[in-house]
C-alpha positions as CSV (number, residue, x, y, z in Angstrom):
1,M,8.6,2.9,19.7
2,L,7.5,0.3,17.0
3,V,5.7,1.1,13.8
4,V,4.3,-1.7,11.7
5,V,3.7,-0.8,8.1
6,A,1.9,-2.6,5.2
7,P,3.1,-2.2,1.6
8,G,1.0,-1.2,-1.4
9,Q,0.5,-2.4,-4.9
10,G,3.6,-3.3,-6.8
11,A,5.3,-5.0,-3.9
12,Q,4.0,-8.5,-4.9
13,S,6.2,-10.9,-6.9
14,P,5.5,-14.4,-8.3
15,G,5.6,-17.1,-5.6
16,F,6.1,-14.8,-2.7
17,L,3.6,-16.7,-0.5
18,T,5.1,-20.1,-1.1
19,P,7.4,-20.4,2.0
20,W,4.7,-19.0,4.3
21,L,2.4,-21.8,3.7
22,E,4.6,-24.0,5.8
23,L,3.5,-22.1,8.9
24,P,0.8,-23.8,10.9
25,G,-2.7,-22.5,10.2
26,L,-1.7,-20.0,7.6
27,A,-3.0,-21.9,4.6
28,D,-6.3,-22.4,6.3
29,R,-6.5,-18.7,7.0
30,L,-5.8,-17.8,3.4
31,G,-8.3,-20.4,2.3
32,A,-11.0,-18.8,4.3
33,W,-10.1,-15.3,3.1
34,S,-10.2,-16.6,-0.5
35,E,-13.9,-17.3,0.1
36,V,-14.3,-13.7,1.2
37,V,-12.6,-12.1,-1.8
38,G,-13.7,-14.6,-4.4
39,I,-10.3,-15.5,-5.7
40,D,-7.8,-18.3,-4.8
41,L,-5.2,-16.4,-2.8
42,I,-3.0,-19.4,-2.4
43,A,-2.8,-20.1,-6.1
44,Y,-2.1,-16.4,-6.9
45,G,0.5,-16.2,-4.2
46,T,2.4,-19.3,-5.2
47,T,2.0,-20.5,-8.8
48,A,0.6,-17.4,-10.7
49,G,2.8,-15.4,-13.0
50,A,3.8,-11.8,-12.9
51,D,1.1,-10.7,-15.3
52,E,-1.6,-12.5,-13.4
53,I,-0.8,-10.9,-10.1
54,R,-0.3,-7.5,-11.7
55,D,-4.1,-7.4,-12.3
56,T,-5.5,-4.9,-9.9
57,A,-8.5,-7.1,-9.0
58,V,-6.0,-9.8,-7.9
59,A,-3.1,-7.7,-6.5
60,Q,-5.0,-5.7,-3.9
61,P,-6.7,-8.5,-2.0
62,L,-3.6,-10.6,-2.3
63,L,-1.5,-7.9,-0.7
64,V,-3.9,-7.2,2.1
65,A,-4.3,-10.9,2.9
66,A,-0.5,-11.4,2.9
67,A,0.0,-8.5,5.2
68,L,-2.6,-9.7,7.7
69,A,-1.3,-13.2,7.6
70,S,2.3,-12.2,8.3
71,A,1.1,-9.8,11.1
72,E,-0.6,-12.7,12.7
73,A,2.5,-14.9,12.4
74,L,4.6,-12.1,13.9
75,G,2.4,-11.5,16.8
76,A,3.8,-8.0,17.6
77,A,1.9,-5.2,19.4
78,P,2.8,-2.0,17.5
79,D,2.6,1.5,18.9
80,V,1.9,3.0,15.5
81,L,0.4,1.5,12.3
82,A,0.4,2.8,8.7
83,G,-0.1,1.3,5.3
84,H,0.8,2.6,1.8
85,S,-2.2,2.9,-0.5
86,V,-4.1,-0.4,-0.3
87,G,-1.9,-1.3,2.6
88,E,-4.0,1.1,4.7
89,F,-6.7,-1.6,4.7
90,A,-4.4,-4.0,6.4
91,A,-3.4,-1.3,8.9
92,A,-7.0,-0.5,9.6
93,A,-7.7,-4.1,10.4
94,L,-4.7,-4.4,12.6
95,A,-5.7,-1.2,14.5
96,G,-9.2,-2.7,15.1
97,V,-11.0,-0.2,12.9
98,L,-12.2,-3.1,10.7
99,T,-12.3,-6.8,11.0
100,A,-10.1,-8.7,8.6
101,E,-13.1,-9.9,6.8
102,Q,-14.5,-6.3,6.5
103,A,-11.2,-5.0,5.2
104,L,-11.0,-7.8,2.6
105,T,-14.6,-7.3,1.5
106,L,-13.9,-3.6,1.0
107,V,-10.6,-4.3,-0.8
108,R,-12.4,-6.7,-3.1
109,E,-14.8,-3.9,-4.1
110,R,-12.0,-1.3,-4.3
111,A,-9.9,-3.6,-6.6
112,Q,-12.7,-4.4,-8.9
113,A,-13.8,-0.8,-9.1
114,M,-10.3,0.5,-9.8
115,A,-9.7,-2.2,-12.4
116,K,-12.9,-1.1,-14.1
117,A,-11.9,2.6,-13.9
118,A,-8.5,1.8,-15.3
119,A,-10.0,0.1,-18.3
120,V,-11.7,3.3,-19.5
121,T,-8.5,5.0,-20.5
122,E,-5.0,3.6,-21.1
123,T,-3.1,5.0,-18.1
124,G,-0.1,4.1,-16.0
125,M,2.5,5.3,-13.4
126,T,6.1,6.3,-13.5
127,A,8.4,6.6,-10.5
128,V,10.7,9.6,-10.5
129,L,13.9,9.1,-8.5
130,G,16.0,12.0,-7.6
131,G,16.0,15.5,-9.0
132,A,14.9,18.7,-7.2
133,E,11.4,18.2,-5.8
134,D,10.1,21.5,-7.0
135,E,11.4,20.8,-10.5
136,V,10.0,17.3,-10.5
137,L,6.5,18.5,-9.4
138,A,6.7,21.3,-12.0
139,A,7.4,18.9,-14.8
140,I,4.6,16.6,-13.6
141,E,2.2,19.5,-13.7
142,R,3.5,20.7,-17.1
143,H,2.6,17.4,-18.7
144,G,-0.9,17.2,-17.1
145,L,0.1,14.3,-14.7
146,T,-0.7,13.9,-11.1
147,P,1.9,13.3,-8.3
148,A,0.0,10.2,-7.2
149,N,2.6,9.1,-4.6
150,I,4.8,11.5,-2.8
151,N,7.0,9.0,-1.0
152,G,9.8,11.1,0.4
153,S,13.5,10.1,0.1
154,G,13.6,11.6,-3.4
155,Q,10.8,9.5,-4.8
156,I,7.7,10.8,-6.4
157,V,5.3,8.7,-8.6
158,A,3.5,10.4,-11.5
159,G,0.2,9.0,-12.8
160,G,-1.6,9.8,-16.0
161,T,-2.3,8.6,-19.6
162,T,0.3,6.7,-21.5
163,E,0.6,9.6,-23.9
164,Q,1.3,12.0,-21.1
165,L,3.8,9.6,-19.5
166,A,5.6,9.2,-22.9
167,A,5.9,13.0,-23.2
168,F,7.1,13.2,-19.7
169,K,9.8,10.7,-20.4
170,E,11.1,12.8,-23.3
171,D,11.1,15.9,-21.0
172,A,12.4,14.4,-17.8
173,P,13.4,16.6,-14.9
174,A,17.1,17.3,-14.5
175,R,19.1,14.7,-12.5
176,A,16.1,12.4,-12.2
177,R,15.7,8.8,-13.2
178,L,12.3,7.6,-14.5
179,I,11.1,4.0,-13.9
180,P,7.8,2.9,-15.4
181,L,5.8,0.9,-12.8
182,S,4.2,-2.5,-13.4
183,V,0.7,-1.4,-12.4
184,A,-2.6,-1.5,-14.3
185,G,-3.6,2.1,-14.2
186,A,-3.1,5.7,-12.8
187,F,-4.1,5.0,-9.2
188,H,-4.6,7.9,-6.8
189,T,-5.5,10.3,-9.7
190,H,-8.7,11.7,-11.1
191,H,-8.8,8.7,-13.5
192,M,-10.0,6.6,-10.4
193,A,-12.9,8.9,-9.6
194,P,-15.6,6.4,-10.7
195,A,-14.2,3.9,-8.2
196,V,-14.7,6.3,-5.2
197,E,-18.4,6.0,-5.3
198,S,-18.4,2.3,-5.7
199,L,-16.3,1.9,-2.6
200,R,-18.4,4.5,-0.7
201,E,-21.5,2.4,-1.4
202,A,-19.8,-0.8,-0.3
203,A,-18.7,0.9,3.0
204,K,-22.2,2.1,3.9
205,N,-23.1,-1.0,5.8
206,I,-19.9,-1.2,7.8
207,V,-19.8,0.3,11.3
208,P,-16.1,0.8,12.1
209,A,-14.5,1.0,15.5
210,D,-12.1,3.6,16.6
211,P,-8.4,2.6,16.3
212,R,-6.8,0.9,19.4
213,V,-3.3,2.3,18.5
214,T,-2.0,5.3,16.7
215,L,-3.1,4.9,13.0
216,L,-1.7,7.2,10.3
217,S,-3.5,8.4,7.2
218,N,-2.0,8.6,3.7
219,S,-4.1,11.8,3.2
220,D,-1.9,14.0,5.3
221,G,0.3,11.7,7.4
222,K,-1.6,12.5,10.6
223,P,-3.1,10.2,13.2
224,V,-6.8,9.6,12.9
225,A,-8.7,8.9,16.1
226,S,-12.1,8.2,14.6
227,G,-12.8,4.9,12.8
228,A,-15.5,6.4,10.7
229,E,-13.2,9.2,9.6
230,F,-10.5,6.7,8.7
231,V,-12.9,4.7,6.5
232,E,-14.0,7.9,4.8
233,R,-10.4,8.7,4.1
234,L,-9.9,5.1,2.7
235,V,-12.7,5.8,0.3
236,K,-11.4,9.2,-0.9
237,Q,-7.8,8.0,-1.1
238,V,-8.6,6.0,-4.2
239,S,-8.5,9.2,-6.3
240,S,-6.2,11.3,-4.1
241,P,-2.4,11.3,-3.8
242,V,-0.6,9.2,-1.2
243,R,1.5,11.3,1.1
244,W,3.9,8.7,2.5
245,D,6.4,11.5,3.0
246,A,4.0,13.1,5.5
247,C,3.5,9.7,7.2
248,S,7.3,9.4,7.6
249,E,7.5,12.9,9.1
250,T,4.9,12.0,11.7
251,M,6.7,8.8,12.6
252,A,9.8,10.9,13.2
253,E,7.8,13.4,15.3
254,L,6.3,10.5,17.4
255,G,9.8,9.1,18.1
256,V,9.6,5.9,16.2
257,T,12.7,3.8,16.7
258,T,11.8,0.5,15.0
259,M,9.9,-0.3,11.8
260,I,8.7,-3.8,10.7
261,E,7.3,-4.0,7.1
262,L,4.7,-6.8,6.6
263,L,4.8,-9.2,3.7
264,P,5.8,-8.7,1.0
265,G,8.3,-6.3,2.6
266,G,11.1,-4.2,1.2
267,T,9.7,-1.1,-0.4
268,L,8.8,0.9,2.7
269,T,11.8,-0.1,4.8
270,G,13.9,0.9,1.8
271,L,12.4,4.4,2.0
272,A,12.8,4.5,5.8
273,R,16.6,3.7,5.5
274,R,17.0,6.8,3.5
275,G,14.4,9.1,5.1
276,L,14.2,7.9,8.8
277,R,17.9,7.6,9.6
278,G,18.6,5.7,12.8
279,V,15.3,3.8,12.7
280,Q,16.0,0.0,12.8
281,T,14.1,-1.9,10.1
282,V,13.1,-5.4,9.2
283,A,11.2,-6.3,6.1
284,L,9.2,-9.6,6.2
285,K,9.9,-11.4,2.9
286,T,10.1,-15.0,4.1
287,P,9.3,-16.7,7.4
288,D,13.0,-16.6,8.2
289,D,12.6,-12.9,8.8
290,L,10.2,-13.4,11.7
291,D,13.0,-14.2,14.1
292,A,15.0,-11.1,13.2
293,A,11.8,-9.0,13.6
294,R,11.0,-10.5,17.0
295,E,14.6,-10.0,18.2
296,L,14.4,-6.3,17.2
297,I,11.3,-5.7,19.4
298,K,12.2,-7.8,22.5
């Protein structure tokens, strides 16, 4: 059983799209999608620096476009789809809930609204690796932070103000390693509440279809059969924690045997190697990875 997953913000790196532009038709596709999102996806994916693509308004449409383009190049027919945070928009498009253009239009609004919300207060996110989960969650709560991403495999991401994160660093949970993330705000926390209404307004005119394959939600990790419900969850998820641990548990319950992570892959397959033992994985990083992915799903 094949699951195809789409990564979230932070997976991008300078120049990651460059080798993919050699694939026939991919540059044209990205050019058309650049018109939809109002930014030059090709330039940002090839020549832009790390700080430029860290910008939320750039990173989110860039990641969704990259995932969709690599999925098209792969040509696989997954049994299950899931995306991490903004990756859910790519998953929704691949499941037929949204068209690619609808997904990118909503992501453009999401990215701009979240960037605006992030500018109100200086906030950030810190990954917590290791430690006892109950102790980590207790420490996060003690410092007024939010467990914004509960990723499983011993990884939780805390979000909050820079002052709260600094205090958390000085009072780190036992046996845990803290890594500040290169993101522009405390995503999936109450700091993003203003962005929820902006995205809900943008989604009003979209009539989604029901998913064609099993589509998992970050809200609780469960499959969602209604396209309308999935879009509503996409809206609410902006200020709600991502439960990737629950998505992984559902994958195991469904009997997933193979995972392919779309461009720019690596993060989610890394979690799967630790949390979904026995599941074969391929992360799409360059076009050279397409052959390995196709071989895995023959």
